[in-house]
C-alpha positions as CSV (number, residue, x, y, z in Angstrom):
1,X,-42.4,61.0,44.3
2,X,-43.6,61.7,40.8
3,X,-41.4,62.7,37.8
4,X,-43.1,66.1,37.6
5,X,-42.2,67.1,41.1
6,X,-38.5,66.2,40.5
7,X,-38.2,68.3,37.3
8,X,-35.8,71.2,37.6
9,X,-36.9,74.8,37.1
10,X,-35.0,77.8,35.9
11,X,-35.3,80.3,38.7
12,X,-32.3,82.2,40.0
13,X,-30.5,80.0,42.5
14,X,-30.5,81.1,46.1
15,X,-29.7,82.1,48.7
16,X,-31.6,85.4,48.4
17,X,-32.1,88.2,50.9
18,X,-34.4,91.2,51.3
19,X,-33.0,94.7,51.3
20,X,-34.5,98.1,51.5
21,X,-34.8,100.1,48.3
22,X,-35.3,103.8,47.6
23,X,-38.7,104.2,45.9
24,X,-38.3,107.9,45.0
25,X,-35.4,107.2,42.5
26,X,-37.2,104.5,40.6
27,X,-40.9,105.5,40.4
28,X,-42.4,108.8,39.4
29,X,-45.6,108.1,41.2
30,X,-46.3,107.6,44.9
31,X,-45.8,104.0,46.1
32,X,-45.5,102.3,49.4
33,X,-42.5,100.8,51.2
34,X,-40.3,99.0,48.6
35,X,-37.9,96.2,49.1
36,X,-35.7,94.3,46.7
37,X,-35.0,90.6,46.8
38,X,-31.4,90.1,45.7
39,X,-28.8,87.4,45.5
40,X,-27.2,87.1,48.9
41,X,-24.7,89.8,49.3
42,X,-25.7,91.5,46.1
43,X,-26.0,95.3,45.9
44,X,-26.4,96.1,42.3
45,X,-29.4,96.1,40.0
46,X,-28.0,93.1,38.2
47,X,-28.3,91.1,41.5
48,X,-32.1,91.9,41.8
49,X,-34.4,89.0,41.7
50,X,-37.6,91.1,42.1
51,X,-38.9,94.3,43.7
52,X,-41.7,94.4,46.2
53,X,-44.0,97.4,46.7
54,X,-46.5,97.5,49.6
55,X,-49.5,99.7,49.8
56,X,-52.3,99.0,52.2
57,X,-55.9,100.1,52.4
58,X,-56.7,103.7,51.6
59,X,-53.1,104.3,50.4
60,X,-51.6,103.7,53.9
61,X,-48.3,101.9,53.7
62,X,-47.6,98.9,55.8
63,X,-43.9,98.4,56.2
64,X,-44.4,95.5,58.6
65,X,-46.4,93.5,56.0
66,X,-44.1,94.4,53.2
67,X,-41.0,93.4,55.2
68,X,-42.7,90.1,56.2
69,X,-43.6,89.4,52.5
70,X,-40.0,90.2,51.4
71,X,-38.5,87.9,54.0
72,X,-40.9,85.1,52.9
73,X,-40.0,85.5,49.3
74,X,-36.3,85.7,50.1
75,X,-36.5,82.4,52.0
76,X,-38.2,80.6,49.0
77,X,-35.1,78.9,47.6
78,X,-34.1,77.4,50.9
79,X,-37.7,76.4,51.7
80,X,-38.0,74.6,48.3
81,X,-34.7,72.8,49.0
82,X,-35.8,71.8,52.4
83,X,-39.2,70.4,51.1
84,X,-37.4,68.4,48.4
85,X,-35.0,67.0,51.0
86,X,-38.0,65.9,53.1
87,X,-39.6,64.1,50.2
88,X,-36.3,62.6,49.0
89,X,-35.3,61.4,52.5
90,X,-37.7,58.5,52.3
91,X,-39.6,58.7,49.0
92,X,-41.4,55.3,49.6
93,X,-43.0,56.7,52.8
94,X,-46.4,58.2,52.6
95,X,-46.6,60.5,55.6
96,X,-49.8,62.5,56.3
97,X,-48.0,65.7,55.1
98,X,-46.6,64.2,51.9
99,X,-49.4,65.5,49.6
100,X,-49.1,69.0,51.0
101,X,-45.3,69.0,50.6
102,X,-45.5,67.7,47.0
103,X,-48.2,70.3,46.2
104,X,-46.0,73.1,47.5
105,X,-43.0,71.8,45.4
106,X,-45.2,71.7,42.3
107,X,-46.5,75.2,43.0
108,X,-43.0,76.6,43.5
109,X,-41.9,74.9,40.2
110,X,-45.0,76.1,38.2
111,X,-46.2,72.5,37.6
């Protein structure tokens, strides 16, 4: 594995979770379904990693899509950790999926 893939980044450590969030209190304009990604067990604004607003075509809101996106984002720290474990398990091996895993790690780390 290359040095660049191993470099640490400065994102907020996981685990994270997706929670519902009231849009009416935080936005003066109409928005779609809104979720917050927070530190696991966090319930304050200080625990917020990001907020996710979903608005589909023609102003129709898709709570299913927004919820799915929020779950995927919330799982990101664990997925990155799992991908790094796969690569570090046997770094001398070149499995068919190794380039894709290394590319995903680089993307997650902004490299």
